[in-house]
Structures are given as structure tokens and as C-alpha cells.
PASEBA-1860 file (N, C-alpha, C; in nm, 3 decimals):
! residues 82
1> MRGRGVIG> 8.382/3.617/-6.209/8.249/3.691/-6.205/8.157/3.639/-6.318 ~ 8.215/3.647/-6.424/8.118/3.621/-6.541/8.070/3.470/-6.546 ~ 8.141/3.390/-6.522/8.092/3.250/-6.507/7.971/3.239/-6.405 ~ 7.946/3.327/-6.301/7.850/3.290/-6.216/7.713/3.338/-6.277 ~ 7.710/3.460/-6.378/7.622/3.492/-6.453/7.557/3.390/-6.542 ~ 7.646/3.330/-6.611/7.621/3.238/-6.722/7.547/3.113/-6.639 ~ 7.596/3.068/-6.548/7.559/2.961/-6.439/7.390/2.989/-6.398 ~ 7.393/3.113/-6.355/7.237/3.168/-6.315/7.149/3.156/-6.419
9> AGTVLAAT> 7.203/3.208/-6.541/7.115/3.212/-6.643/7.088/3.069/-6.698 ~ 7.184/2.998/-6.676/7.162/2.814/-6.708/7.044/2.763/-6.634 ~ 7.077/2.808/-6.509/6.964/2.737/-6.421/6.828/2.789/-6.410 ~ 6.811/2.910/-6.452/6.672/2.955/-6.496/6.621/2.905/-6.593 ~ 6.726/2.887/-6.724/6.665/2.831/-6.827/6.622/2.697/-6.812 ~ 6.695/2.622/-6.750/6.670/2.470/-6.708/6.560/2.440/-6.645 ~ 6.521/2.530/-6.538/6.418/2.524/-6.460/6.293/2.548/-6.525 ~ 6.297/2.647/-6.616/6.177/2.671/-6.672/6.138/2.603/-6.788
17> TQGPVSTV> 6.235/2.538/-6.873/6.194/2.441/-6.981/6.225/2.291/-6.943 ~ 6.296/2.249/-6.820/6.300/2.132/-6.762/6.366/2.048/-6.874 ~ 6.459/2.126/-6.934/6.568/2.045/-7.040/6.690/2.055/-6.985 ~ 6.766/2.004/-6.920/6.897/2.021/-6.844/6.990/1.990/-6.963 ~ 6.984/1.883/-7.039/7.105/1.874/-7.134/7.105/1.965/-7.244 ~ 6.985/2.015/-7.274/6.970/2.107/-7.393/7.033/2.224/-7.348 ~ 7.009/2.265/-7.212/7.054/2.378/-7.167/7.199/2.398/-7.147 ~ 7.289/2.275/-7.091/7.411/2.281/-7.083/7.480/2.291/-7.217
25> VMMMELTG> 7.435/2.210/-7.324/7.493/2.222/-7.468/7.476/2.362/-7.488 ~ 7.351/2.434/-7.492/7.344/2.569/-7.543/7.424/2.655/-7.440 ~ 7.451/2.655/-7.310/7.523/2.735/-7.273/7.669/2.709/-7.305 ~ 7.738/2.609/-7.326/7.862/2.571/-7.361/7.889/2.646/-7.527 ~ 7.791/2.617/-7.599/7.808/2.665/-7.718/7.785/2.850/-7.717 ~ 7.707/2.874/-7.649/7.695/3.025/-7.647/7.830/3.094/-7.575 ~ 7.907/3.035/-7.493/7.998/3.105/-7.420/8.121/3.059/-7.474 ~ 8.148/2.941/-7.523/8.271/2.911/-7.593/8.384/2.853/-7.473
33> QYRSFILP> 8.315/2.855/-7.356/8.412/2.825/-7.252/8.370/2.658/-7.212 ~ 8.445/2.577/-7.276/8.386/2.417/-7.260/8.417/2.373/-7.145 ~ 8.540/2.390/-7.073/8.600/2.304/-6.978/8.608/2.388/-6.840 ~ 8.585/2.514/-6.855/8.640/2.620/-6.740/8.497/2.600/-6.630 ~ 8.400/2.575/-6.675/8.285/2.572/-6.576/8.177/2.480/-6.590 ~ 8.204/2.379/-6.658/8.108/2.275/-6.701/8.061/2.193/-6.576 ~ 8.147/2.159/-6.485/8.110/2.096/-6.368/8.006/2.181/-6.283 ~ 8.037/2.293/-6.258/7.932/2.351/-6.167/7.788/2.388/-6.231
41> LLLAVGLA> 7.827/2.407/-6.374/7.709/2.405/-6.473/7.604/2.292/-6.452 ~ 7.680/2.172/-6.473/7.605/2.067/-6.463/7.529/2.034/-6.324 ~ 7.596/2.096/-6.223/7.532/2.053/-6.084/7.431/2.158/-6.066 ~ 7.453/2.267/-6.116/7.339/2.386/-6.070/7.218/2.367/-6.177 ~ 7.237/2.295/-6.278/7.139/2.276/-6.391/7.050/2.178/-6.339 ~ 7.125/2.061/-6.311/7.066/1.947/-6.245/6.968/1.968/-6.117 ~ 7.016/2.047/-6.034/6.941/2.078/-5.922/6.844/2.156/-5.937 ~ 6.854/2.260/-6.036/6.742/2.350/-6.069/6.631/2.268/-6.138
49> TLVARTIE> 6.678/2.169/-6.206/6.582/2.063/-6.298/6.483/1.994/-6.173 ~ 6.571/1.958/-6.072/6.520/1.875/-5.971/6.389/1.944/-5.894 ~ 6.441/2.059/-5.878/6.358/2.142/-5.769/6.243/2.187/-5.832 ~ 6.255/2.216/-5.996/6.145/2.260/-6.064/6.031/2.168/-6.092 ~ 6.103/2.035/-6.084/6.001/1.919/-6.119/5.926/1.874/-5.999 ~ 5.998/1.915/-5.898/5.926/1.871/-5.743/5.795/1.985/-5.735 ~ 5.836/2.096/-5.770/5.724/2.205/-5.758/5.637/2.198/-5.884 ~ 5.665/2.181/-5.998/5.563/2.169/-6.120/5.606/2.048/-6.203
57> PRSIYDAR> 5.531/1.965/-6.219/5.585/1.844/-6.318/5.576/1.871/-6.442 ~ 5.536/1.976/-6.508/5.540/2.037/-6.636/5.616/2.142/-6.671 ~ 5.655/2.122/-6.803/5.755/2.236/-6.827/5.673/2.357/-6.887 ~ 5.745/2.482/-6.918/5.682/2.603/-6.926/5.589/2.599/-7.066 ~ 5.641/2.498/-7.149/5.559/2.475/-7.274/5.442/2.400/-7.260 ~ 5.458/2.292/-7.184/5.330/2.230/-7.165/5.240/2.291/-7.053 ~ 5.266/2.369/-6.981/5.179/2.464/-6.856/5.093/2.558/-6.958 ~ 5.147/2.597/-7.073/5.059/2.662/-7.160/4.947/2.609/-7.250
65> LSDDELQA> 4.961/2.484/-7.254/4.863/2.401/-7.325/4.737/2.354/-7.223 ~ 4.630/2.376/-7.308/4.502/2.344/-7.214/4.493/2.182/-7.201 ~ 4.414/2.107/-7.131/4.403/1.986/-7.085/4.365/1.921/-7.215 ~ 4.273/1.980/-7.308/4.244/1.902/-7.422/4.389/1.876/-7.521 ~ 4.476/1.994/-7.517/4.556/1.978/-7.604/4.676/1.887/-7.537 ~ 4.660/1.878/-7.393/4.767/1.779/-7.366/4.729/1.655/-7.376 ~ 4.605/1.621/-7.372/4.561/1.443/-7.392/4.570/1.435/-7.546 ~ 4.540/1.526/-7.644/4.575/1.517/-7.812/4.734/1.490/-7.814
73> RRDFFEVP> 4.792/1.565/-7.738/4.955/1.548/-7.740/4.994/1.408/-7.698 ~ 4.939/1.359/-7.599/4.970/1.217/-7.527/4.928/1.098/-7.626 ~ 4.804/1.132/-7.712/4.770/1.035/-7.779/4.827/1.025/-7.892 ~ 4.877/1.141/-7.933/4.955/1.125/-8.092/5.098/1.048/-8.051 ~ 5.163/1.081/-7.918/5.291/1.024/-7.904/5.270/0.894/-7.840 ~ 5.169/0.844/-7.811/5.152/0.687/-7.741/5.183/0.582/-7.832 ~ 5.259/0.496/-7.821/5.281/0.383/-7.898/5.198/0.279/-7.870 ~ 5.110/0.262/-7.998/4.991/0.145/-7.967/5.060/0.013/-7.946
81> TV> 5.007/-0.067/-7.857/5.040/-0.188/-7.803/4.982/-0.309/-7.889 ~ 5.040/-0.394/-7.945/4.987/-0.493/-8.036/4.971/-0.637/-7.949
END
């Protein structure tokens, strides 16, 4: 029963942050159950991220930024072409 709650919390976290790898690592570190439910967690987190990205391509962090801030962020991380 306890594993279902952890998987549910992981899917919510992965869907809102759209960071599936960091979510899986964080849930494994927090619970200490490394092998007991990693496959169901990976599947649930992957599916939740896929559904969340289809509904809204931006993560919860990007959604709080205005359009000007997003453009400035893209310009900052853009690699100049030579």
C-alpha cells in the first residue's frame, strides 16, 4: 500500500515539473526502496510526463515566467552559430 502513495506523489511531481529523471532519483533517495518499485515508478512517471507535455509543453517553472522573461532565457542559453 505504501508504494502506491509514493508512486502517486512521484507522478504528480513529474507531471508538474516535467522532470522525470530527477523525480525518479528523488523518490528513490527519499524512500530508500531502490529495487522494490522502480519499474512501476518509471512507467508511471514517464506516462505522467508524456501526458503533461501533451497538455502543456511548459513546466510549472516556465509557466510562471512572462513572455519577455522566456525570450530572455532563450537568448541567454542560445548557442551562437559561427
